[in-house]
Z-matrix of the N, CA and C atoms (Angstrom, degrees):
N
C 1 1.445
C 2 1.533 1 111.57
N 3 1.322 2 116.45 1 -38.73
C 4 1.464 3 121.33 2 -179.67
C 5 1.528 4 111.20 3 -64.19
N 6 1.326 5 117.00 4 -42.05
C 7 1.469 6 119.95 5 -179.08
C 8 1.525 7 110.86 6 -67.90
N 9 1.304 8 116.60 7 -35.00
C 10 1.469 9 120.38 8 177.89
C 11 1.535 10 110.23 9 -65.58
N 12 1.302 11 116.43 10 -41.98
C 13 1.458 12 120.61 11 177.74
C 14 1.535 13 110.43 12 -63.77
N 15 1.324 14 117.01 13 -41.29
C 16 1.460 15 121.59 14 178.20
C 17 1.528 16 110.57 15 -63.19
N 18 1.329 17 116.75 16 -42.30
C 19 1.470 18 120.95 17 177.74
C 20 1.518 19 111.07 18 -60.26
N 21 1.315 20 116.50 19 -44.77
C 22 1.463 21 120.18 20 179.91
C 23 1.529 22 111.41 21 -64.81
N 24 1.309 23 117.14 22 -38.55
C 25 1.467 24 120.26 23 177.73
C 26 1.523 25 110.71 24 -64.89
N 27 1.334 26 117.05 25 -39.39
C 28 1.461 27 120.99 26 178.17
C 29 1.524 28 110.08 27 -64.34
N 30 1.334 29 116.49 28 -44.63
C 31 1.469 30 120.03 29 179.46
C 32 1.524 31 111.46 30 -61.65
N 33 1.310 32 116.88 31 -42.22
C 34 1.468 33 120.56 32 178.94
C 35 1.529 34 110.22 33 -63.58
N 36 1.326 35 116.75 34 -42.01
C 37 1.463 36 120.31 35 179.22
C 38 1.527 37 110.81 36 -62.78
N 39 1.324 38 117.18 37 -42.44
C 40 1.464 39 120.75 38 178.69
C 41 1.525 40 111.15 39 -66.35
N 42 1.312 41 117.36 40 -38.76
C 43 1.462 42 120.17 41 178.02
C 44 1.523 43 111.28 42 -66.97
N 45 1.318 44 117.26 43 -37.73
C 46 1.465 45 120.56 44 175.92
C 47 1.524 46 111.03 45 -62.05
N 48 1.332 47 116.32 46 -43.06
C 49 1.465 48 121.02 47 178.22
C 50 1.520 49 110.61 48 -63.25
N 51 1.327 50 116.71 49 -43.73
C 52 1.464 51 120.80 50 178.99
C 53 1.527 52 110.52 51 -63.18
N 54 1.308 53 116.48 52 -42.19
C 55 1.464 54 120.48 53 179.26
C 56 1.529 55 111.11 54 -62.41
N 57 1.328 56 117.58 55 -42.11
C 58 1.467 57 120.56 56 176.74
C 59 1.526 58 111.28 57 -61.73
N 60 1.323 59 116.16 58 -42.93
C 61 1.464 60 120.73 59 178.87
C 62 1.519 61 111.15 60 -62.46
N 63 1.319 62 116.67 61 -44.69
C 64 1.463 63 120.24 62 179.01
C 65 1.525 64 111.67 63 -64.42
N 66 1.320 65 116.98 64 -38.80
C 67 1.467 66 119.93 65 177.80
C 68 1.524 67 111.52 66 -63.12
N 69 1.321 68 117.11 67 -41.22
C 70 1.471 69 120.46 68 177.34
C 71 1.525 70 110.96 69 -64.08
N 72 1.322 71 116.20 70 -40.90
C 73 1.460 72 120.53 71 179.21
C 74 1.524 73 110.60 72 -62.85
N 75 1.310 74 116.47 73 -44.59
C 76 1.463 75 120.41 74 179.32
C 77 1.522 76 110.85 75 -64.11
N 78 1.308 77 117.15 76 -40.68
C 79 1.470 78 120.47 77 178.99
C 80 1.524 79 110.71 78 -62.78
N 81 1.334 80 116.95 79 -42.50
C 82 1.466 81 120.98 80 177.75
C 83 1.519 82 111.15 81 -63.86
N 84 1.321 83 116.92 82 -42.81
C 85 1.455 84 120.51 83 179.15
C 86 1.525 85 111.17 84 -64.02
N 87 1.322 86 116.95 85 -38.15
C 88 1.461 87 119.94 86 178.37
C 89 1.524 88 110.89 87 -64.61
N 90 1.330 89 116.84 88 -38.68
C 91 1.466 90 119.83 89 176.14
C 92 1.529 91 110.75 90 -62.16
N 93 1.321 92 116.71 91 -41.41
C 94 1.459 93 120.52 92 178.44
C 95 1.523 94 110.95 93 -64.92
N 96 1.319 95 117.01 94 -41.42
C 97 1.462 96 121.09 95 178.21
C 98 1.521 97 109.96 96 -62.66
N 99 1.324 98 116.60 97 -44.52
C 100 1.468 99 120.25 98 178.97
C 101 1.522 100 111.28 99 -60.28
N 102 1.322 101 117.07 100 -42.39
C 103 1.462 102 121.02 101 178.75
C 104 1.524 103 111.02 102 -64.10
N 105 1.315 104 117.19 103 -44.48
C 106 1.466 105 120.90 104 179.44
C 107 1.525 106 111.28 105 -64.18
N 108 1.320 107 117.40 106 -38.64
C 109 1.462 108 119.98 107 177.48
C 110 1.521 109 111.10 108 -65.03
N 111 1.312 110 116.85 109 -39.79
C 112 1.466 111 119.86 110 178.10
C 113 1.529 112 110.54 111 -65.13
N 114 1.325 113 116.95 112 -41.10
C 115 1.462 114 120.02 113 177.77
C 116 1.524 115 110.78 114 -63.95
N 117 1.318 116 116.96 115 -40.00
C 118 1.460 117 120.69 116 178.27
C 119 1.524 118 110.90 117 -64.34
N 120 1.340 119 116.91 118 -42.27
C 121 1.467 120 120.14 119 176.74
C 122 1.525 121 110.84 120 -61.41
N 123 1.328 122 116.02 121 -40.38
C 124 1.466 123 120.28 122 179.09
C 125 1.529 124 110.53 123 -62.43
N 126 1.328 125 116.86 124 -45.90
C 127 1.464 126 120.19 125 178.36
C 128 1.521 127 111.56 126 -63.05
N 129 1.315 128 117.12 127 -39.08
C 130 1.462 129 121.02 128 178.37
C 131 1.525 130 110.69 129 -63.57
N 132 1.359 131 116.71 130 -42.61
C 133 1.469 132 120.05 131 178.09
C 134 1.525 133 110.81 132 -63.43
N 135 1.325 134 116.24 133 -39.30
C 136 1.469 135 119.16 134 178.51
C 137 1.527 136 110.48 135 -63.54
N 138 1.314 137 116.42 136 -40.82
C 139 1.457 138 120.57 137 179.99
C 140 1.523 139 110.48 138 -66.00
N 141 1.309 140 116.80 139 -41.66
C 142 1.458 141 120.88 140 179.62
C 143 1.522 142 111.40 141 -65.33
N 144 1.316 143 116.94 142 -31.32
C 145 1.468 144 121.11 143 -179.48
C 146 1.525 145 111.99 144 -81.45
N 147 1.315 146 116.65 145 -4.47
C 148 1.449 147 119.40 146 179.32
C 149 1.509 148 113.53 147 91.92
N 150 1.310 149 118.00 148 2.11
C 151 1.457 150 121.62 149 176.91
C 152 1.518 151 108.34 150 -91.61
N 153 1.298 152 116.30 151 91.60
C 154 1.454 153 120.71 152 -179.96
C 155 1.523 154 108.12 153 -110.62
N 156 1.346 155 117.05 154 85.07
C 157 1.462 156 119.98 155 -171.40
C 158 1.530 157 113.44 156 -61.42
N 159 1.306 158 118.80 157 -34.70
C 160 1.464 159 119.87 158 -178.01
C 161 1.525 160 111.55 159 -69.68
N 162 1.330 161 117.77 160 -36.93
C 163 1.452 162 120.43 161 -177.55
C 164 1.525 163 112.00 162 -80.84
N 165 1.314 164 118.70 163 -21.22
C 166 1.450 165 121.05 164 -178.53
C 167 1.523 166 112.26 165 -84.63
N 168 1.295 167 117.54 166 -13.83
C 169 1.454 168 120.27 167 -178.66
C 170 1.525 169 110.41 168 -77.93
N 171 1.310 170 114.76 169 145.52
C 172 1.455 171 118.92 170 174.08
C 173 1.523 172 108.30 171 -98.93
N 174 1.308 173 116.29 172 168.45
C 175 1.459 174 119.96 173 179.04
C 176 1.523 175 111.43 174 -65.15
N 177 1.335 176 117.88 175 -26.04
C 178 1.465 177 120.62 176 177.87
C 179 1.524 178 111.36 177 -63.26
N 180 1.326 179 116.35 178 -30.81
C 181 1.462 180 119.87 179 177.90
C 182 1.522 181 111.54 180 -68.05
N 183 1.321 182 117.35 181 -21.60
C 184 1.450 183 121.98 182 -176.88
C 185 1.533 184 113.24 183 -89.97
N 186 1.328 185 117.58 184 -8.62
C 187 1.462 186 121.32 185 -179.36
C 188 1.530 187 109.22 186 -70.00
N 189 1.320 188 117.96 187 129.17
C 190 1.466 189 120.43 188 178.55
C 191 1.534 190 111.20 189 -61.44
N 192 1.312 191 118.89 190 151.93
C 193 1.454 192 122.30 191 -173.90
C 194 1.534 193 114.41 192 -64.79
N 195 1.317 194 120.07 193 -18.58
C 196 1.465 195 120.07 194 -177.70
C 197 1.521 196 113.10 195 -80.91
N 198 1.338 197 119.92 196 -0.92
C 199 1.466 198 121.61 197 178.00
C 200 1.482 199 111.01 198 -87.76
């Protein structure tokens, strides 16, 4: 009976550790999502304002400097 109780305590401890790890991972992913959404909003505002940097560039701007 004692060994069974010890096994269950070990399993609970490991599950708690896993849960903490998963929570940290989710929190980090949410921060990344928030950052990407802010960047997308920024690009959308730039497009709405008429500042479309990708479309205003010519192919000459894309030539590497060693040419």
